[in-house]
Backbone bond lengths (Angstrom), bond angles and torsions (degrees), N, CA, C in turn:
res aa  C-N    CA-C-N  psi(-1)  N-CA   C-N-CA  omega(-1)  CA-C   N-CA-C  phi
1 M - - - 1.447 - - 1.522 108.06 -
2 N 1.311 116.52 134.89 1.466 117.48 -178.91 1.518 110.79 -82.96
3 G 1.298 118.11 170.96 1.448 122.23 -174.09 1.504 114.87 -98.23
4 H 1.324 118.72 16.67 1.463 120.19 -179.56 1.526 110.56 -65.95
5 S 1.316 116.48 153.50 1.462 120.64 174.71 1.519 108.61 -109.22
6 G 1.309 115.56 170.90 1.458 119.75 178.39 1.511 111.97 94.19
7 A 1.322 115.68 -166.08 1.461 122.02 -177.02 1.516 109.58 -78.64
8 E 1.301 116.53 101.99 1.448 121.16 -178.25 1.516 108.82 -124.23
9 H 1.312 117.75 170.65 1.458 121.65 -173.27 1.522 111.91 -155.56
10 V 1.332 114.31 175.14 1.458 119.83 172.27 1.511 105.57 -95.15
11 G 1.301 117.48 118.93 1.463 121.05 -178.88 1.517 111.66 -86.11
12 K 1.322 116.01 176.53 1.468 121.74 179.24 1.520 111.04 -56.56
13 S 1.294 116.68 -33.87 1.460 119.31 -177.88 1.517 111.83 -78.96
14 G 1.349 117.85 -6.36 1.449 121.07 174.52 1.506 115.76 100.74
15 E 1.312 119.29 1.31 1.452 118.69 179.57 1.527 109.25 -71.70
16 V 1.316 116.20 137.67 1.460 121.71 178.45 1.505 107.28 -107.00
17 T 1.294 115.59 138.37 1.446 120.03 179.08 1.513 109.09 -125.08
18 A 1.307 117.76 169.38 1.455 123.34 -166.38 1.517 115.70 -61.67
19 G 1.325 119.47 -24.49 1.462 120.11 -178.31 1.504 114.11 -71.06
20 R 1.322 118.26 -16.71 1.451 124.45 177.34 1.527 113.21 62.85
21 R 1.325 115.88 33.54 1.468 121.98 175.13 1.512 109.01 -107.79
22 W 1.333 114.66 144.24 1.455 119.49 178.97 1.517 107.87 -136.77
23 S 1.308 116.71 120.11 1.459 121.35 176.20 1.520 110.00 -111.05
24 L 1.324 114.13 122.86 1.462 121.82 174.64 1.528 109.06 -121.64
25 A 1.321 116.45 29.80 1.460 121.67 -178.77 1.526 110.78 -65.79
26 Y 1.333 114.90 145.15 1.473 122.80 174.86 1.534 114.03 61.52
27 L 1.315 118.83 31.04 1.463 120.59 -178.91 1.526 112.82 -109.57
28 D 1.332 117.73 4.10 1.464 121.83 176.53 1.529 111.75 61.88
29 V 1.338 117.15 39.06 1.461 121.47 -178.69 1.531 110.99 -104.78
30 T 1.334 116.63 160.25 1.458 122.29 175.00 1.526 111.20 -102.03
31 E 1.317 116.18 -15.35 1.467 123.26 176.40 1.523 107.71 -167.59
32 P 1.337 116.93 165.44 1.466 118.66 176.11 1.533 110.00 -64.35
33 P 1.311 117.78 154.61 1.469 119.70 177.21 1.534 109.68 -57.10
34 P 1.335 118.02 123.79 1.471 120.94 -175.28 1.523 114.55 -55.45
35 D 1.331 117.97 -39.20 1.464 119.58 -179.03 1.528 111.10 -64.50
36 L 1.332 116.94 -38.61 1.469 120.26 178.70 1.532 110.92 -75.34
37 S 1.333 117.51 -34.77 1.467 120.61 176.34 1.521 110.40 -61.27
38 Q 1.323 116.55 -44.00 1.464 120.34 179.11 1.525 111.51 -66.65
39 K 1.315 116.18 -37.16 1.465 120.08 -177.48 1.532 112.63 -74.46
40 Y 1.345 116.54 -41.63 1.461 120.21 -172.74 1.531 115.10 -116.58
41 G 1.318 117.93 -9.17 1.462 121.03 -175.02 1.521 114.00 -54.40
42 A 1.307 117.46 -35.94 1.464 121.06 -176.92 1.523 113.48 -66.11
43 V 1.348 118.29 -18.16 1.463 120.24 -178.81 1.528 113.25 -110.94
44 I 1.318 118.35 -8.91 1.464 121.14 -178.31 1.524 109.89 -74.24
45 T 1.327 116.90 129.25 1.467 121.36 177.27 1.529 111.98 -109.35
46 E 1.335 117.62 -24.32 1.465 121.53 -179.84 1.523 109.08 -129.25
47 L 1.348 115.75 127.00 1.460 120.69 -177.38 1.526 109.10 -130.41
48 D 1.320 116.83 126.67 1.467 122.99 178.42 1.522 109.14 -116.77
49 L 1.320 115.58 113.19 1.466 122.54 178.20 1.529 110.21 -118.11
50 S 1.311 117.79 30.21 1.463 122.12 -177.39 1.517 112.47 -61.54
51 H 1.324 114.87 149.50 1.472 122.93 173.72 1.521 112.17 57.27
52 N 1.330 115.07 54.33 1.455 122.14 178.39 1.523 109.59 -133.40
53 K 1.318 116.99 -153.37 1.468 122.78 -179.66 1.524 111.17 -123.50
54 V 1.312 117.46 33.76 1.461 122.39 -177.70 1.529 109.64 -72.50
55 S 1.340 116.30 128.76 1.464 120.63 176.43 1.529 111.57 -130.83
56 D 1.309 118.25 -13.14 1.460 123.53 -177.14 1.528 107.46 -130.07
57 L 1.325 116.56 133.60 1.464 119.78 -177.16 1.534 112.98 -109.91
58 R 1.310 118.25 12.89 1.463 120.19 -178.97 1.523 112.70 -61.82
59 F 1.311 118.04 -24.52 1.469 120.94 178.13 1.524 111.66 -61.56
60 L 1.330 117.91 -15.98 1.467 120.52 -178.23 1.529 113.15 -67.77
61 T 1.320 117.64 -7.95 1.472 119.02 173.21 1.520 110.98 -60.54
62 E 1.336 116.78 -21.97 1.467 121.76 178.53 1.533 112.34 -79.44
63 F 1.357 117.49 -1.93 1.464 121.92 -174.18 1.536 111.04 -124.53
64 P 1.323 118.61 66.05 1.474 121.20 -174.99 1.524 114.87 -67.12
65 Q 1.326 118.47 -18.37 1.470 121.51 -179.25 1.528 112.35 -96.87
66 L 1.316 117.58 5.60 1.458 121.88 -173.45 1.534 111.96 -61.77
67 T 1.329 115.49 124.42 1.466 121.32 176.89 1.528 111.47 -111.22
68 T 1.333 117.24 -27.07 1.466 122.00 -176.59 1.523 109.64 -133.84
69 L 1.337 115.40 128.96 1.455 121.18 177.90 1.522 108.65 -131.82
70 V 1.329 116.16 125.23 1.462 122.33 177.31 1.527 107.21 -117.29
71 V 1.326 115.70 115.25 1.460 121.85 179.34 1.532 109.77 -130.98
72 D 1.311 116.15 43.19 1.466 121.75 176.90 1.525 109.71 -63.13
73 D 1.321 115.34 146.51 1.465 122.98 173.93 1.531 112.38 53.76
74 N 1.336 114.16 63.20 1.457 122.02 176.14 1.524 108.41 -131.41
75 Q 1.315 117.81 -155.82 1.464 122.39 -176.91 1.520 111.60 -119.97
76 I 1.317 116.81 34.54 1.456 122.24 -177.80 1.522 109.55 -77.30
77 T 1.350 115.42 132.67 1.464 121.66 -179.72 1.528 109.84 -114.58
78 S 1.311 115.48 178.39 1.465 121.63 178.63 1.524 112.31 -62.74
79 Q 1.323 117.37 -26.61 1.465 122.23 -176.97 1.533 113.31 -88.96
80 V 1.296 118.65 9.91 1.466 121.83 -176.72 1.531 110.65 -56.69
81 K 1.314 115.09 141.52 1.460 121.58 176.05 1.525 107.96 -90.88
82 V 1.330 115.73 125.14 1.463 121.88 -178.92 1.527 107.94 -124.69
83 P 1.340 118.56 122.65 1.467 119.63 177.18 1.529 110.38 -71.85
84 F 1.314 115.95 168.62 1.460 120.52 177.57 1.526 108.83 -67.45
85 L 1.347 116.42 121.26 1.464 123.20 -177.36 1.537 108.94 -127.47
86 P 1.321 117.72 79.10 1.463 120.48 -173.76 1.517 115.08 -66.05
87 K 1.321 118.48 -21.09 1.468 120.76 -178.50 1.523 113.24 -95.21
88 L 1.331 117.69 -9.12 1.460 120.55 -177.82 1.522 109.94 -68.06
89 H 1.333 116.47 122.00 1.464 120.31 177.75 1.525 112.60 -120.74
90 T 1.327 118.70 -14.38 1.465 121.59 -178.67 1.524 109.26 -130.63
91 L 1.342 115.57 125.76 1.454 120.78 -178.74 1.523 109.76 -139.43
92 W 1.318 116.01 120.71 1.463 122.40 176.08 1.516 108.20 -111.29
93 L 1.340 115.61 122.83 1.465 123.15 -178.40 1.520 110.74 -130.05
94 N 1.304 118.13 32.30 1.462 121.09 -177.41 1.528 110.92 -65.12
95 H 1.317 116.69 147.25 1.474 122.57 175.63 1.527 112.84 57.92
96 N 1.331 116.33 55.69 1.450 121.59 174.22 1.523 108.81 -121.42
97 R 1.322 117.66 -156.79 1.470 122.06 -174.51 1.519 111.98 -120.87
98 I 1.309 116.91 37.16 1.458 122.10 -177.34 1.525 108.87 -82.50
99 K 1.347 116.38 118.59 1.466 121.69 -176.82 1.526 112.89 -114.65
100 N 1.330 117.88 -34.66 1.459 122.04 -176.22 1.527 108.82 -102.03
101 L 1.313 116.02 98.74 1.461 120.75 -174.86 1.522 112.05 -64.56
102 G 1.326 117.97 -43.40 1.462 120.82 -178.49 1.518 112.56 -58.49
103 M 1.312 116.48 -47.22 1.462 121.51 -179.98 1.526 110.37 -63.18
104 F 1.305 116.34 -46.36 1.457 120.44 -176.53 1.529 111.58 -65.96
105 V 1.320 117.07 -45.07 1.466 120.65 -178.27 1.521 111.07 -67.40
106 S 1.312 117.26 -33.63 1.463 120.50 176.24 1.533 110.10 -60.54
107 T 1.314 116.79 -42.37 1.472 121.53 177.55 1.526 110.43 -62.94
108 L 1.330 116.70 -45.68 1.469 119.78 179.87 1.523 111.07 -63.73
109 A 1.313 117.51 -44.65 1.465 120.91 -178.15 1.527 111.08 -60.45
110 S 1.324 117.14 -39.32 1.466 121.16 -179.49 1.518 113.29 -75.30
111 N 1.323 116.80 -38.87 1.460 120.30 -169.48 1.521 115.67 -106.20
112 C 1.311 116.98 -10.83 1.479 122.03 178.38 1.532 108.18 -131.13
113 P 1.333 117.73 66.02 1.469 121.10 -171.19 1.528 115.23 -67.21
114 N 1.304 118.65 -14.17 1.465 121.31 -178.08 1.521 113.14 -111.29
115 L 1.313 116.31 21.89 1.456 121.29 -179.45 1.526 110.48 -64.98
116 R 1.331 116.37 123.85 1.466 122.18 -179.61 1.519 112.64 -115.66
117 I 1.326 117.48 -27.96 1.461 121.54 -178.47 1.522 108.16 -127.78
118 L 1.342 116.11 123.78 1.458 121.57 -178.50 1.517 109.12 -137.34
119 S 1.318 116.22 133.15 1.460 120.97 175.07 1.523 108.21 -129.76
120 M 1.340 115.69 122.65 1.462 122.40 -177.51 1.529 112.23 -126.78
121 M 1.304 118.08 22.96 1.457 120.50 -174.71 1.528 112.13 -58.52
122 N 1.305 114.03 146.92 1.460 124.36 177.58 1.526 113.05 61.19
123 N 1.328 115.63 41.23 1.453 124.30 166.46 1.526 105.49 -114.98
124 E 1.310 117.66 148.28 1.465 119.96 -179.21 1.531 111.85 -59.30
125 A 1.315 117.64 -33.08 1.466 121.74 -179.72 1.526 113.05 -74.95
126 A 1.313 117.04 -8.05 1.464 122.25 -177.99 1.524 109.49 -116.41
127 P 1.333 117.44 81.63 1.465 119.53 -176.49 1.524 111.82 -61.99
128 S 1.328 114.51 135.80 1.458 120.29 178.84 1.522 109.28 -161.81
129 F 1.298 114.76 178.42 1.459 121.65 176.05 1.527 110.94 -56.60
130 F 1.344 116.63 -33.98 1.463 121.63 -176.36 1.525 113.75 -65.33
131 N 1.334 117.20 -30.54 1.463 119.33 -176.24 1.530 113.43 -122.53
132 G 1.323 117.20 23.00 1.458 121.28 174.77 1.513 115.74 87.52
133 G 1.317 118.21 5.07 1.461 121.33 178.59 1.514 111.53 -76.08
134 S 1.316 115.53 153.46 1.470 120.45 178.36 1.526 109.82 -84.07
135 Y 1.309 115.24 166.70 1.458 120.71 177.52 1.531 109.92 -61.68
136 Q 1.341 117.65 -42.58 1.463 121.33 -179.97 1.530 111.41 -63.81
137 Q 1.324 117.69 -38.56 1.469 120.49 176.34 1.534 110.62 -62.72
138 Y 1.318 116.48 -40.15 1.452 119.85 178.62 1.534 111.06 -65.31
139 I 1.321 116.81 -42.12 1.467 120.65 178.46 1.527 110.12 -62.68
140 D 1.340 117.70 -43.78 1.466 120.91 177.89 1.535 110.95 -62.34
141 F 1.316 116.32 -40.49 1.465 121.95 176.34 1.529 109.67 -57.99
142 R 1.319 116.51 -47.43 1.467 120.43 179.24 1.524 110.83 -60.61
143 Y 1.333 117.22 -48.20 1.465 120.32 -179.75 1.525 111.56 -58.11
144 Y 1.325 116.28 -42.99 1.459 119.51 -178.67 1.530 110.77 -62.81
145 L 1.326 117.05 -48.58 1.464 119.90 179.84 1.529 111.73 -63.19
146 I 1.300 117.24 -42.75 1.467 121.21 179.39 1.524 110.23 -60.75
147 S 1.337 116.59 -38.90 1.471 120.02 -179.41 1.527 112.19 -70.08
148 R 1.305 118.29 -28.79 1.464 122.13 -176.23 1.525 113.90 -94.20
149 L 1.309 116.95 -24.58 1.466 121.25 -179.41 1.529 107.53 -114.58
150 S 1.313 116.42 88.94 1.463 122.46 -167.91 1.529 115.09 -62.05
151 K 1.320 118.50 -23.89 1.465 120.76 -178.11 1.527 113.13 -98.50
152 L 1.328 116.58 3.99 1.460 120.92 -176.91 1.534 110.90 -61.43
153 E 1.329 116.37 128.78 1.465 122.81 179.77 1.526 112.22 -114.36
154 V 1.344 116.11 -30.44 1.465 121.16 -179.04 1.526 107.73 -136.01
155 L 1.330 115.88 130.59 1.455 121.61 176.09 1.519 108.19 -128.41
156 D 1.312 116.32 122.74 1.469 122.37 -179.80 1.527 111.73 50.22
157 Y 1.306 116.33 50.66 1.472 124.06 174.96 1.532 114.05 68.51
158 K 1.333 117.82 11.67 1.466 120.79 178.48 1.523 108.87 -123.79
159 S 1.325 116.06 127.78 1.461 120.51 -179.89 1.525 111.10 -62.20
160 V 1.324 115.35 144.70 1.454 122.13 175.38 1.526 107.47 -81.78
161 T 1.317 116.72 125.98 1.465 120.79 -179.36 1.530 110.80 -92.51
162 D 1.328 116.01 162.07 1.462 120.53 175.75 1.524 110.67 -61.92
163 D 1.340 116.92 -37.77 1.461 120.30 177.81 1.528 111.32 -62.74
164 E 1.336 116.92 -42.21 1.464 120.07 177.47 1.529 110.65 -62.98
165 R 1.317 116.67 -42.54 1.465 120.11 -179.87 1.529 110.49 -62.66
166 S 1.314 117.66 -42.33 1.464 121.23 178.22 1.523 111.49 -63.55
167 E 1.320 116.52 -45.30 1.466 120.68 -179.73 1.532 110.68 -67.37
168 A 1.303 117.83 -38.20 1.461 121.64 177.84 1.528 110.77 -61.50
169 T 1.323 116.58 -43.13 1.464 121.08 178.81 1.525 110.41 -67.51
170 R 1.324 117.22 -39.14 1.463 120.46 178.85 1.532 110.83 -62.91
171 I 1.315 116.89 -42.85 1.469 121.20 -176.32 1.527 112.26 -78.56
172 Y 1.323 117.57 -47.83 1.467 121.68 -171.13 1.527 114.75 -110.01
173 G 1.314 117.99 -6.61 1.454 120.52 -177.03 1.520 110.58 83.62
174 A 1.315 114.51 175.70 1.471 120.23 -178.94 1.520 110.28 -80.57
175 A 1.308 115.56 158.42 1.467 121.86 178.07 1.523 109.60 -64.34
176 A 1.315 115.71 143.05 1.463 121.53 175.91 1.516 109.52 -73.72
177 P 1.333 117.27 158.15 1.472 119.30 176.45 1.522 110.47 -59.23
178 T 1.329 115.20 152.96 1.466 119.65 179.99 1.520 110.44 -71.93
179 R 1.311 116.31 164.86 1.461 123.46 -179.32 1.519 111.29 -56.11
180 R 1.301 119.05 -41.74 1.464 121.83 -176.18 1.529 110.65 -64.01
181 R 1.324 117.35 -39.52 1.462 119.89 178.51 1.520 110.39 -65.90
182 R 1.311 117.13 -41.58 1.462 120.70 179.87 1.522 110.84 -62.11
183 K 1.333 117.77 -39.67 1.457 119.82 -179.99 1.521 110.79 -63.08
184 K 1.323 117.53 -40.66 1.457 120.29 178.40 1.520 110.49 -62.97
185 A 1.330 116.95 -44.19 1.453 120.86 179.54 1.527 110.21 -62.92
186 T 1.311 117.70 -42.27 1.455 121.84 179.35 1.524 110.76 -63.22
187 S 1.320 116.22 -43.66 1.459 118.42 -178.29 1.525 110.98 -65.22
188 K 1.336 119.33 -33.60 1.461 121.47 176.36 1.522 110.06 -66.81
189 L 1.321 118.01 -40.88 1.458 121.56 176.73 1.521 110.77 -62.74
190 E 1.322 115.73 -43.41 1.456 120.04 179.32 1.521 110.97 -63.20
191 Q 1.324 117.14 -39.71 1.462 120.50 179.65 1.518 111.47 -64.44
192 S 1.332 116.97 -40.10 1.467 120.15 -178.30 1.533 110.88 -72.23
193 A 1.332 117.50 -21.39 1.459 121.10 -179.21 1.531 112.31 -87.72
194 Q 1.326 117.43 -10.74 1.464 119.87 -178.21 1.535 110.10 -74.53
195 F 1.318 115.50 144.63 1.468 120.64 -178.43 1.500 111.34 -94.71
């Protein structure tokens, strides 16, 4: 890694710079080059894979420091595999193939417990003006996501209000504990049951 300061990135040729950003937008890839992911993944905090052919996110295990992921206009579906990303707080998934909101949000809630900013515009599961959804469908979509992603602050470029959070909890209930908390609770139960 070079010692430059300021906004720097990993370029196509593989150079890493101090900003720890990597843009692979518009390169027709399905994932970052594995050799570069292994070499630089541990220091990358922002990754842009927009306008590609990404459909599987399991490669993100190589990016433990990732805080921001942009995967607009790809081939991501509701069944996408997402590794545990505790530092991820910003996720853009606009213009993908997400149809089953419940399945997809369950994955995010379990594997991205600190998600604060999410954009899902122009996915079938995200009704809006862009895809023929009504205003009420969009509001219900917002309430559902707010109820399931407890730390969400911004959804589709609009801040989450206290009133929305209250209404989301009233309609859908509070978010369930994350997967990591459940595992700890299970392991304590298992320990107490051992002879």
